[in-house]
C-alpha atoms as an extended CHARMM CRD file, in Angstrom:
* protein
*
        95  EXT
         1         1  MET       CA              1.1580000000        0.4120000000       -6.7270000000  PROA      1               0.0000000000
         2         2  ARG       CA              2.9900000000       -2.8800000000       -7.0700000000  PROA      2               0.0000000000
         3         3  ALA       CA              1.1220000000       -3.3020000000      -10.3520000000  PROA      3               0.0000000000
         4         4  GLN       CA              2.9260000000       -0.0870000000      -11.7530000000  PROA      4               0.0000000000
         5         5  THR       CA              6.3500000000       -1.9260000000      -11.5860000000  PROA      5               0.0000000000
         6         6  LYS       CA              4.8210000000       -4.2140000000      -14.6480000000  PROA      6               0.0000000000
         7         7  LEU       CA              3.7190000000       -1.2560000000      -16.7050000000  PROA      7               0.0000000000
         8         8  PRO       CA              6.8960000000       -0.4370000000      -19.3200000000  PROA      8               0.0000000000
         9         9  GLU       CA              5.4010000000        2.5040000000      -20.7100000000  PROA      9               0.0000000000
        10        10  HSD       CA              4.2830000000        4.0930000000      -17.0720000000  PROA      10              0.0000000000
        11        11  PRO       CA              4.5510000000        7.9250000000      -17.5490000000  PROA      11              0.0000000000
        12        12  CYS       CA              6.3020000000        8.1470000000      -14.0450000000  PROA      12              0.0000000000
        13        13  GLY       CA              9.0450000000        5.5590000000      -15.3040000000  PROA      13              0.0000000000
        14        14  ALA       CA              9.3490000000        1.9290000000      -14.4400000000  PROA      14              0.0000000000
        15        15  ASP       CA             11.1830000000        2.2040000000      -11.1990000000  PROA      15              0.0000000000
        16        16  ALA       CA              8.9200000000        5.2690000000       -9.7790000000  PROA      16              0.0000000000
        17        17  ALA       CA              6.6830000000        2.9040000000       -7.6780000000  PROA      17              0.0000000000
        18        18  THR       CA              9.5350000000        0.8850000000       -6.4320000000  PROA      18              0.0000000000
        19        19  LYS       CA             11.1950000000        4.2290000000       -5.0400000000  PROA      19              0.0000000000
        20        20  MET       CA              8.0190000000        5.5770000000       -3.5480000000  PROA      20              0.0000000000
        21        21  ALA       CA              7.1840000000        2.2810000000       -1.9070000000  PROA      21              0.0000000000
        22        22  GLY       CA             10.4440000000        1.1560000000       -0.9520000000  PROA      22              0.0000000000
        23        23  ASP       CA             10.0250000000       -2.3640000000        0.9080000000  PROA      23              0.0000000000
        24        24  ALA       CA              6.2590000000       -1.1470000000        2.0530000000  PROA      24              0.0000000000
        25        25  PHE       CA              4.2780000000       -2.3120000000       -0.8270000000  PROA      25              0.0000000000
        26        26  ALA       CA              2.0180000000       -4.3470000000        1.3130000000  PROA      26              0.0000000000
        27        27  ARG       CA              1.1560000000       -0.9910000000        3.1950000000  PROA      27              0.0000000000
        28        28  VAL       CA              0.5370000000        1.1240000000       -0.0480000000  PROA      28              0.0000000000
        29        29  SER       CA             -0.6450000000       -1.2800000000       -2.7940000000  PROA      29              0.0000000000
        30        30  PRO       CA             -4.2400000000       -1.2860000000       -2.5630000000  PROA      30              0.0000000000
        31        31  PRO       CA             -4.6590000000       -4.7580000000       -3.6870000000  PROA      31              0.0000000000
        32        32  GLU       CA             -2.2740000000       -5.9680000000       -0.6840000000  PROA      32              0.0000000000
        33        33  MET       CA             -3.8030000000       -3.7870000000        1.7950000000  PROA      33              0.0000000000
        34        34  PRO       CA             -6.6000000000       -5.1590000000        4.4060000000  PROA      34              0.0000000000
        35        35  LYS       CA            -10.1400000000       -4.3090000000        3.2280000000  PROA      35              0.0000000000
        36        36  ALA       CA            -11.7690000000       -1.6090000000        4.8800000000  PROA      36              0.0000000000
        37        37  ARG       CA            -15.0680000000       -2.2550000000        6.8910000000  PROA      37              0.0000000000
        38        38  GLY       CA            -17.0360000000        0.3980000000        5.2100000000  PROA      38              0.0000000000
        39        39  ARG       CA            -18.3700000000        0.6800000000        1.4250000000  PROA      39              0.0000000000
        40        40  GLU       CA            -15.4850000000        1.7560000000       -0.8200000000  PROA      40              0.0000000000
        41        41  ILE       CA            -15.7290000000        3.2340000000       -4.3370000000  PROA      41              0.0000000000
        42        42  GLN       CA            -13.2340000000        3.2890000000       -6.6550000000  PROA      42              0.0000000000
        43        43  PHE       CA            -13.1420000000        6.3400000000       -9.3320000000  PROA      43              0.0000000000
        44        44  ASN       CA            -11.1890000000        5.9960000000      -12.5730000000  PROA      44              0.0000000000
        45        45  ASN       CA            -10.9320000000        7.2690000000      -15.9610000000  PROA      45              0.0000000000
        46        46  ASP       CA            -10.4720000000        5.2490000000      -19.0570000000  PROA      46              0.0000000000
        47        47  ARG       CA             -7.7830000000        7.0670000000      -20.4280000000  PROA      47              0.0000000000
        48        48  ASP       CA             -5.3230000000        6.9010000000      -17.1170000000  PROA      48              0.0000000000
        49        49  ARG       CA             -2.1010000000        5.6750000000      -17.9700000000  PROA      49              0.0000000000
        50        50  ILE       CA             -0.9830000000        6.3670000000      -14.4630000000  PROA      50              0.0000000000
        51        51  ALA       CA             -3.3380000000        4.1120000000      -12.2780000000  PROA      51              0.0000000000
        52        52  PRO       CA             -5.2870000000        2.2770000000      -15.0790000000  PROA      52              0.0000000000
        53        53  SER       CA             -8.7070000000        1.0670000000      -14.0780000000  PROA      53              0.0000000000
        54        54  ALA       CA             -7.3590000000       -2.3780000000      -14.1430000000  PROA      54              0.0000000000
        55        55  PHE       CA             -5.5730000000       -1.3380000000      -10.7370000000  PROA      55              0.0000000000
        56        56  GLY       CA             -9.0150000000       -0.5260000000       -9.0990000000  PROA      56              0.0000000000
        57        57  ARG       CA            -10.7800000000       -3.6320000000      -10.3650000000  PROA      57              0.0000000000
        58        58  ALA       CA             -7.7220000000       -5.7500000000       -8.8160000000  PROA      58              0.0000000000
        59        59  TYR       CA             -8.8970000000       -4.0890000000       -5.3690000000  PROA      59              0.0000000000
        60        60  GLY       CA            -12.2380000000       -5.3360000000       -5.6880000000  PROA      60              0.0000000000
        61        61  ALA       CA            -14.0700000000       -2.2900000000       -4.8040000000  PROA      61              0.0000000000
        62        62  LYS       CA            -17.1130000000       -0.8210000000       -6.7180000000  PROA      62              0.0000000000
        63        63  MET       CA            -15.5790000000        1.0940000000       -9.7920000000  PROA      63              0.0000000000
        64        64  VAL       CA            -17.0330000000        4.2000000000      -11.3930000000  PROA      64              0.0000000000
        65        65  THR       CA            -15.0350000000        4.7040000000      -14.5800000000  PROA      65              0.0000000000
        66        66  THR       CA            -15.3910000000        7.9330000000      -16.9090000000  PROA      66              0.0000000000
        67        67  PRO       CA            -14.9130000000        7.7660000000      -20.5170000000  PROA      67              0.0000000000
        68        68  GLY       CA            -12.6070000000       10.2930000000      -22.1800000000  PROA      68              0.0000000000
        69        69  GLU       CA            -10.5960000000       11.5230000000      -19.1780000000  PROA      69              0.0000000000
        70        70  GLY       CA             -7.1530000000       10.7080000000      -17.9530000000  PROA      70              0.0000000000
        71        71  HSD       CA             -5.2650000000       10.6730000000      -14.4880000000  PROA      71              0.0000000000
        72        72  VAL       CA             -5.2990000000       14.3990000000      -13.7230000000  PROA      72              0.0000000000
        73        73  GLU       CA             -8.9970000000       14.9820000000      -14.4580000000  PROA      73              0.0000000000
        74        74  LEU       CA             -9.5120000000       12.9580000000      -11.1980000000  PROA      74              0.0000000000
        75        75  ILE       CA             -8.7870000000       16.2180000000       -9.1520000000  PROA      75              0.0000000000
        76        76  ALA       CA             -9.5810000000       18.6370000000      -11.5370000000  PROA      76              0.0000000000
        77        77  PRO       CA            -12.7580000000       20.6310000000      -10.5670000000  PROA      77              0.0000000000
        78        78  ASP       CA            -14.2300000000       21.3090000000      -13.8870000000  PROA      78              0.0000000000
        79        79  SER       CA            -14.0580000000       17.7250000000      -15.0070000000  PROA      79              0.0000000000
        80        80  VAL       CA            -16.8170000000       15.1850000000      -15.5990000000  PROA      80              0.0000000000
        81        81  SER       CA            -15.0960000000       12.6690000000      -13.2750000000  PROA      81              0.0000000000
        82        82  TRP       CA            -14.6610000000       15.1040000000      -10.3800000000  PROA      82              0.0000000000
        83        83  GLY       CA            -18.3100000000       15.9390000000      -10.8390000000  PROA      83              0.0000000000
        84        84  LYS       CA            -19.0990000000       12.3950000000      -10.2830000000  PROA      84              0.0000000000
        85        85  GLN       CA            -17.0220000000       12.0480000000       -7.2820000000  PROA      85              0.0000000000
        86        86  ARG       CA            -18.4260000000       15.2610000000       -5.6030000000  PROA      86              0.0000000000
        87        87  ALA       CA            -22.0150000000       13.9560000000       -6.4070000000  PROA      87              0.0000000000
        88        88  GLU       CA            -21.1690000000       10.6080000000       -4.7540000000  PROA      88              0.0000000000
        89        89  LEU       CA            -19.9070000000       12.4460000000       -1.5930000000  PROA      89              0.0000000000
        90        90  LEU       CA            -22.7600000000       14.7100000000       -1.2900000000  PROA      90              0.0000000000
        91        91  ARG       CA            -25.2320000000       12.0050000000       -1.4240000000  PROA      91              0.0000000000
        92        92  VAL       CA            -23.2110000000        9.6570000000        0.9310000000  PROA      92              0.0000000000
        93        93  PHE       CA            -23.0630000000       12.5960000000        3.2930000000  PROA      93              0.0000000000
        94        94  LYS       CA            -26.5320000000       14.0270000000        2.6460000000  PROA      94              0.0000000000
        95        95  LEU       CA            -25.4200000000       17.5640000000        1.9840000000  PROA      95              0.0000000000
């Protein structure tokens, strides 16, 4: 989240992340958070201007990037990126 403060063209505005995080960046900015013990996978889309894939790469988790989709498609049930997330969840939980 702290990285968003350095994106001058951020769609939510340059100061949105600071307003949301307040003085708690270490608790809400993934690269600053302690690594989880379990396996983590970051899903991102190459046209995401709100949370670019560079943010996920900075965190160091495995990245799955979908070309041609943006930020909203990550939660849109008919999108390719949502299908990838769903498939991974079904695989991991053996459903």
